N, C-alpha and C positions, 0 to 999 in steps of 0.2 A: 854662804857653801851649801846647794841643796842635796837633801836627801836624794837617796837612791829612790825610794817610793815617790819625790818629786820629781825627779828625772824621765822615770818609768810614765807618769801620770803624763810631762809635757811629751815624751815618744809618744803615746797614744794618742791623745791631741793632736799631734802633729800627722800622726797617720792617719786617722782621721779627715782630720781636713785637704790632705794629700787627694783621699781618695774621693768625698766628695766633688772634689777640682776634677777631678779624672771621668767623672761619671757626666759631671753637668755636660765639660766638655765632651766629650764622646756622644751625649745625646744630643746638642746644637748641630754638633759636625753631622750625624744620619736627616736631621731636620732641615739643614743645610741642601745635602745632598739630594733630598727627596722635593723640595721645591727645586730646586736646577733643574731637575728629571722631570720635571711635570710642565716646567714654563720654557723648556728650550724648546729655542726655533732652529730651523735650518740654519746653512750656514751660508752669508752672502757670497755671489760670489764679487771676486773685483778683478779687477784687470792688470795684467801681468806686468813687471815694471822690471827693469836691466840692472836696479842695483843689487849689489854683492848683498847674499846674505849676513846677515849678522851670526855672530860667532855665538852657539848656544854654552849655556853655562853648564859645565859637567856637576855630574852628581855630587856633592860634595862630599866627603867623609867623616867618619861618626867623629872625628878628633881631627885638628888642625892645627897645625904650630904656629907661632905668631908671625913667620917669613910668609907660610903660604895665607892667611889672611891679605897682607900686604899686599903678595902678588895677585891675588883672586880678585879685590878690591878696587884694582888699579886697571886688571883688566876687563870686568864686567862690573861697573858700575851701578848695578840695577840689584845686584847684593845687598841687603840690606846686614847692619849690625847691631844685636840688639844687647844691652847693657840691662843686666838684671841685679845690679849690687843696689843697697840701700841707697840714699840723696847724699848722705853722708859721704860716702864710700865717693861717689862722682865726682862731689864739690871738689875731692881731693888731685882729678884729673878722670878723663874718659878718651876713648879711641874718637879721633876726627869723626863724624860721621854719625855715631853711632846716636840711636834713639835710644830713652830709659825707660825699663819697664820692671819697675821692681816685682821681684820673684814673691811669693806668697803672698801680694797684695789684691784686693779685690780687682782695681785696675789691669792687673796682668790677666785675667780670666778672659774682661771687657775687651782690654787690647787686642787678643788674638781674636778675636771675633770678627775685627775688623780687618786683621792682615789676610792678602791674599796667600789662598793656600800651596797653592803651584810655583810661588816664587822663590828664589834665596832668601836660607838665614843664614846667619853667626851668633851664636850669642856666646854670651862672655859674663864672670861676674869676676870675684878676687883672684880667688886660684882654680876654679872647676868642677865645686859641686853643685852648689846651685844652678851653672848652668845646664850641665849637666843633665840635670831634674828640667828645668825647663825645656830642655832637647827633647828629652821621652815625651812629656807632655804635647809638645807641640806633633809629635811623630805622632802620638797615639792621637790624637785630635781631628789630624788625616795633611797634616805637614808634609810633602812631599821633600825637599832639600834642605835639611837644618844640618848644621856642623855647629860642636862646640871648640870654642876656642884654649886648647891643650895649654895648662898654668895660665888661662884665665891673666888680670889686666896687670899681674904682677910681673909677666913672662912677657909679654907686650909691653912693660915699658920700660924693663932690661936696653932694649937696643931697636 
């Protein structure tokens, strides 16, 4: 069993790592925004068509239930579901169609840079702790529409 001092050191290390990730993502987001602004071109005009407009994905709530997740992903297939659990946890089962990006791994930050921050995302972990942190980081990094699966995979797998 770890001593209190060891636990405090572990918490301090985790806090420092989280802060570094937040600062890095924030800096990258500012640089991307400046690049997009500098290279933005005038929008091209397109011919009008008579197709029915596609339903727009609603702004996702901070937390959504498993039932809401199932309904939203069925109605709006453009929603990306992200599993932030460990590989061992994912091996025990995952939400169909979810992409796996482990929270706290170096891969997480690099993967977030490749995602379109204007698209909708739903993140989940085992019970909701890590995914809440991932959601906060994504929102802080400029993602506009990110929800957390309340209760995580544990609640989802119940039914």
